[in-house]
KEKE-3310 file (N, C-alpha, C; in steps of 0.2 Angstrom, whole numbers, plus 5000, padded with zeros to 4 digits):
npx = (5650:5638:5634:5631:5619:5618:5604:5596:5590:5580:5589:5597:5604:5614:5620:5631:5636:5647:5651:5661:5657:5663:5671:5659:5644:5633:5627:5627:5614:5607:5608:5604:5606:5608:5605:5616:5624:5636:5649:5654:5667:5676:5682:5675:5660:5654:5641:5632:5620:5619:5632:5630:5620:5626:5635:5625:5620:5631:5635:5624:5626:5638:5650:5660:5664:5661:5673:5682:5679:5679:5692:5698:5711:5713:5715:5706:5693:5691:5681:5671:5654:5642:5632:5637:5644:5633:5627:5637:5637:5624:5625:5634:5625:5615:5623:5626:5614:5603:5589:5584:5572:5567:5572:5578:5582:5590:5594:5604:5605:5606:5604:5605:5588:5576:5563:5559:5566:5564:5555:5561:5573:5569:5564:5575:5584:5575:5576:5589:5590:5582:5568:5551:5545:5538:5545:5556:5561:5563:5570:5573:5581:5585:5599:5596:5603:5615:5632:5643:5634:5624:5631:5632:5643:5644:5637:5627:5622:5611:5607:5596:5593:5583:5585:5580:5580:5583:5571:5572:5568:5555)
npy = (3939:3950:3958:3976:3987:4004:4013:4025:4038:4053:4068:4082:4098:4111:4128:4142:4159:4173:4190:4205:4222:4233:4244:4249:4249:4240:4224:4206:4195:4180:4178:4189:4206:4219:4235:4245:4255:4250:4238:4221:4213:4200:4185:4179:4184:4186:4182:4180:4173:4163:4156:4151:4143:4134:4127:4121:4112:4104:4100:4092:4080:4076:4081:4090:4108:4124:4131:4121:4116:4127:4136:4151:4154:4150:4157:4156:4158:4171:4184:4177:4172:4167:4158:4148:4140:4135:4127:4118:4112:4107:4097:4088:4084:4077:4067:4060:4054:4061:4073:4090:4094:4105:4122:4134:4150:4163:4180:4190:4206:4223:4232:4229:4232:4220:4219:4224:4215:4202:4193:4191:4186:4174:4167:4166:4157:4146:4142:4139:4128:4120:4118:4120:4137:4139:4130:4136:4145:4162:4174:4188:4196:4208:4211:4218:4229:4224:4217:4214:4214:4222:4234:4237:4232:4222:4207:4192:4175:4162:4145:4131:4115:4102:4086:4073:4056:4052:4047:4033:4025:4013)
npz = (4744:4738:4723:4722:4715:4715:4720:4712:4719:4723:4724:4733:4731:4737:4735:4737:4735:4734:4729:4728:4726:4713:4701:4688:4679:4680:4685:4683:4685:4687:4674:4668:4663:4674:4677:4688:4701:4703:4697:4697:4706:4699:4692:4681:4674:4686:4691:4704:4707:4697:4699:4712:4709:4701:4710:4718:4709:4706:4718:4722:4714:4719:4713:4716:4716:4709:4707:4705:4693:4685:4687:4694:4691:4678:4662:4652:4657:4660:4662:4657:4652:4664:4661:4653:4662:4669:4659:4657:4670:4670:4660:4667:4677:4670:4664:4675:4677:4681:4681:4682:4695:4701:4705:4717:4721:4730:4732:4741:4746:4748:4737:4720:4717:4713:4707:4694:4686:4689:4683:4670:4674:4681:4670:4662:4670:4670:4656:4655:4663:4657:4661:4667:4669:4681:4689:4695:4708:4713:4723:4733:4746:4760:4771:4782:4783:4789:4790:4776:4764:4769:4771:4758:4751:4742:4735:4739:4736:4737:4733:4729:4723:4717:4712:4701:4697:4680:4668:4658:4644:4641)
capx = (5648:5634:5635:5626:5618:5615:5597:5596:5584:5581:5595:5596:5610:5614:5625:5632:5642:5648:5656:5662:5656:5668:5669:5655:5637:5628:5628:5624:5610:5603:5609:5601:5610:5604:5609:5617:5629:5643:5650:5656:5674:5676:5686:5670:5655:5652:5634:5632:5615:5621:5637:5627:5616:5631:5637:5620:5620:5637:5634:5619:5628:5644:5655:5664:5661:5662:5680:5686:5677:5681:5696:5699:5717:5713:5713:5700:5687:5691:5675:5666:5647:5641:5627:5641:5645:5627:5626:5641:5635:5618:5627:5636:5619:5612:5628:5625:5608:5598:5586:5582:5565:5566:5578:5576:5587:5589:5599:5605:5608:5602:5603:5599:5581:5575:5556:5558:5570:5562:5552:5566:5578:5566:5563:5582:5586:5571:5579:5596:5589:5577:5562:5546:5546:5536:5550:5561:5559:5568:5568:5578:5580:5591:5602:5594:5609:5620:5637:5645:5629:5620:5635:5632:5649:5644:5631:5628:5617:5610:5603:5595:5590:5580:5586:5576:5582:5581:5568:5575:5565:5549)
capy = (3946:3951:3965:3980:3992:4009:4015:4032:4042:4060:4072:4089:4101:4118:4132:4149:4163:4180:4194:4212:4227:4236:4249:4247:4251:4235:4217:4201:4192:4175:4178:4195:4212:4223:4242:4246:4260:4247:4232:4216:4211:4193:4183:4179:4190:4187:4181:4176:4168:4157:4153:4147:4137:4129:4124:4117:4106:4100:4096:4086:4074:4075:4082:4096:4115:4128:4132:4115:4115:4133:4139:4158:4154:4149:4163:4155:4160:4178:4188:4172:4172:4162:4153:4143:4136:4131:4122:4112:4108:4103:4091:4083:4081:4072:4061:4056:4050:4065:4079:4095:4095:4112:4126:4139:4155:4169:4185:4193:4212:4229:4234:4232:4229:4215:4218:4225:4210:4196:4188:4189:4181:4167:4164:4164:4151:4140:4141:4136:4122:4116:4116:4126:4143:4138:4126:4141:4150:4167:4178:4193:4199:4212:4208:4223:4233:4221:4214:4217:4216:4228:4240:4238:4231:4216:4203:4185:4172:4155:4141:4124:4111:4095:4082:4067:4051:4053:4041:4031:4020:4010)
capz = (4743:4732:4719:4723:4710:4719:4718:4710:4722:4722:4727:4734:4731:4740:4733:4740:4732:4736:4726:4730:4721:4710:4696:4683:4679:4680:4687:4680:4690:4684:4667:4665:4664:4678:4679:4695:4702:4703:4694:4702:4705:4698:4686:4676:4674:4693:4692:4710:4707:4693:4703:4718:4706:4698:4716:4720:4704:4707:4725:4722:4711:4722:4708:4718:4716:4703:4707:4703:4686:4681:4691:4692:4688:4671:4658:4647:4660:4662:4659:4654:4654:4669:4658:4651:4668:4671:4654:4658:4676:4669:4657:4672:4681:4666:4664:4682:4677:4684:4678:4687:4696:4703:4708:4721:4721:4734:4732:4748:4744:4749:4730:4716:4718:4707:4705:4687:4682:4692:4678:4665:4678:4682:4663:4660:4673:4667:4650:4656:4666:4653:4666:4666:4673:4688:4693:4697:4713:4713:4729:4735:4753:4762:4777:4787:4784:4793:4786:4770:4760:4772:4770:4751:4748:4738:4734:4740:4734:4739:4728:4731:4718:4718:4706:4700:4692:4673:4666:4652:4641:4644)
cpx = (5644:5635:5630:5625:5615:5609:5598:5589:5585:5587:5594:5603:5609:5620:5625:5637:5641:5652:5655:5660:5662:5666:5664:5648:5631:5631:5624:5620:5606:5603:5606:5605:5606:5608:5610:5623:5636:5643:5652:5664:5674:5680:5681:5666:5652:5645:5633:5626:5616:5627:5634:5623:5621:5633:5632:5619:5625:5637:5629:5621:5636:5650:5659:5660:5664:5669:5684:5685:5680:5686:5698:5707:5718:5710:5707:5693:5686:5686:5670:5659:5645:5636:5631:5643:5639:5626:5631:5639:5629:5620:5630:5630:5616:5617:5628:5618:5602:5595:5584:5574:5563:5572:5575:5582:5585:5595:5599:5609:5603:5600:5607:5593:5579:5568:5555:5561:5568:5560:5557:5571:5575:5566:5570:5585:5582:5574:5585:5595:5585:5571:5557:5547:5544:5540:5556:5559:5565:5566:5574:5576:5586:5593:5601:5600:5615:5625:5638:5640:5625:5624:5635:5639:5649:5637:5632:5622:5617:5606:5602:5592:5588:5581:5582:5580:5579:5577:5570:5571:5559:5550)
cpy = (3947:3958:3969:3986:3998:4011:4023:4035:4049:4063:4079:4092:4108:4122:4139:4152:4170:4184:4201:4216:4230:4241:4245:4250:4246:4228:4212:4197:4187:4176:4185:4201:4217:4229:4243:4252:4257:4241:4227:4214:4203:4191:4182:4185:4191:4186:4177:4171:4162:4153:4149:4141:4132:4124:4119:4111:4102:4096:4091:4080:4073:4076:4089:4103:4118:4130:4127:4114:4121:4138:4146:4159:4153:4155:4162:4157:4167:4181:4183:4173:4166:4157:4147:4138:4132:4126:4116:4108:4104:4097:4086:4080:4076:4066:4057:4053:4054:4070:4084:4095:4102:4116:4132:4144:4161:4174:4189:4200:4218:4232:4230:4229:4225:4215:4219:4219:4203:4191:4186:4184:4174:4164:4162:4157:4145:4138:4137:4129:4117:4114:4122:4131:4142:4133:4130:4146:4156:4173:4183:4195:4203:4208:4214:4227:4231:4218:4217:4218:4222:4234:4241:4237:4225:4213:4196:4182:4164:4151:4134:4121:4104:4092:4075:4062:4052:4046:4039:4025:4018:4006)
cpz = (4737:4729:4720:4718:4714:4716:4717:4713:4721:4726:4728:4734:4734:4737:4736:4736:4734:4731:4728:4724:4719:4705:4691:4684:4679:4683:4683:4685:4686:4677:4664:4668:4668:4680:4686:4695:4703:4699:4699:4700:4705:4692:4680:4676:4681:4695:4698:4710:4703:4696:4708:4715:4703:4704:4718:4715:4705:4713:4725:4719:4713:4717:4710:4718:4710:4702:4704:4695:4681:4686:4689:4690:4681:4667:4654:4650:4662:4658:4656:4657:4658:4666:4655:4656:4670:4666:4655:4664:4674:4665:4662:4676:4676:4665:4670:4682:4680:4680:4684:4688:4697:4706:4712:4723:4726:4733:4738:4746:4746:4742:4726:4718:4712:4704:4697:4683:4684:4686:4672:4668:4679:4675:4661:4663:4671:4661:4651:4659:4662:4657:4665:4671:4680:4692:4695:4702:4713:4718:4730:4742:4755:4768:4783:4788:4788:4788:4780:4765:4762:4771:4762:4748:4743:4738:4737:4738:4736:4734:4731:4725:4720:4711:4706:4695:4685:4671:4659:4649:4644:4650)
residu = (MET:THR:GLU:HIS:THR:PRO:HIS:LEU:GLY:PRO:ARG:VAL:GLY:PHE:GLY:PHE:ASP:VAL:HIS:ALA:PHE:GLY:PRO:GLY:ASP:HIS:VAL:TRP:LEU:ALA:GLY:VAL:ARG:VAL:PRO:HIS:SER:HIS:GLY:ILE:VAL:ALA:HIS:SER:ASP:GLY:ASP:VAL:LEU:LEU:HIS:ALA:LEU:CYS:ASP:ALA:LEU:LEU:GLY:ALA:VAL:ALA:LEU:GLY:ASP:ILE:GLY:GLN:HIS:PHE:PRO:ASP:THR:ASP:PRO:GLN:TRP:ARG:GLY:ALA:ALA:SER:HIS:GLN:PHE:VAL:THR:HIS:CYS:LEU:GLY:LEU:VAL:ARG:SER:SER:GLY:TYR:VAL:VAL:GLY:ASN:ALA:ASP:LEU:THR:LEU:LEU:ALA:GLU:ALA:PRO:ARG:LEU:LYS:ALA:TYR:ARG:GLU:ALA:MET:GLN:GLN:ARG:VAL:ALA:GLU:LEU:LEU:GLU:VAL:PRO:VAL:ASP:ALA:VAL:GLY:LEU:LYS:ALA:THR:THR:THR:GLU:GLN:MET:GLY:PHE:THR:GLY:ARG:ARG:GLU:GLY:LEU:ALA:ALA:GLN:ALA:ALA:VAL:MET:LEU:TRP:PRO:ALA:VAL:THR:GLY:PRO)
# end
């Protein structure tokens, strides 16, 4: 039997998250505070875009999901800023021998509208992932007034990432 060294090829990860609306006057989306008629019901800050991004990063390197790393039963994560989760997940990606090539995020919601915040959100995700802004896609869509997002009961988000093997040395 010969010893096999696994080839580090590109990897893709996909993430999804949802949160219900609750009392409040803003939501956190992609690390940006967005004024809104409601807040989010969540253990942390409830940033659905960053939570979906974490699951995409973790999935791409087969390291579980955000709930395994930051359980909502752990009081230390109560009210936590989701950028901490992304930083942790990026560290795991790097420890696995990969770097982020690009990320693509989609918010599914009737409201809030993102036009005024899109550039800041895209910039924040790029900073967190340490990639150029043009490596971060950020979109929003409605569900045509169908389902819980269509009834304005909450938000949903999807994220996809492409990881590449890290280049080390000459």
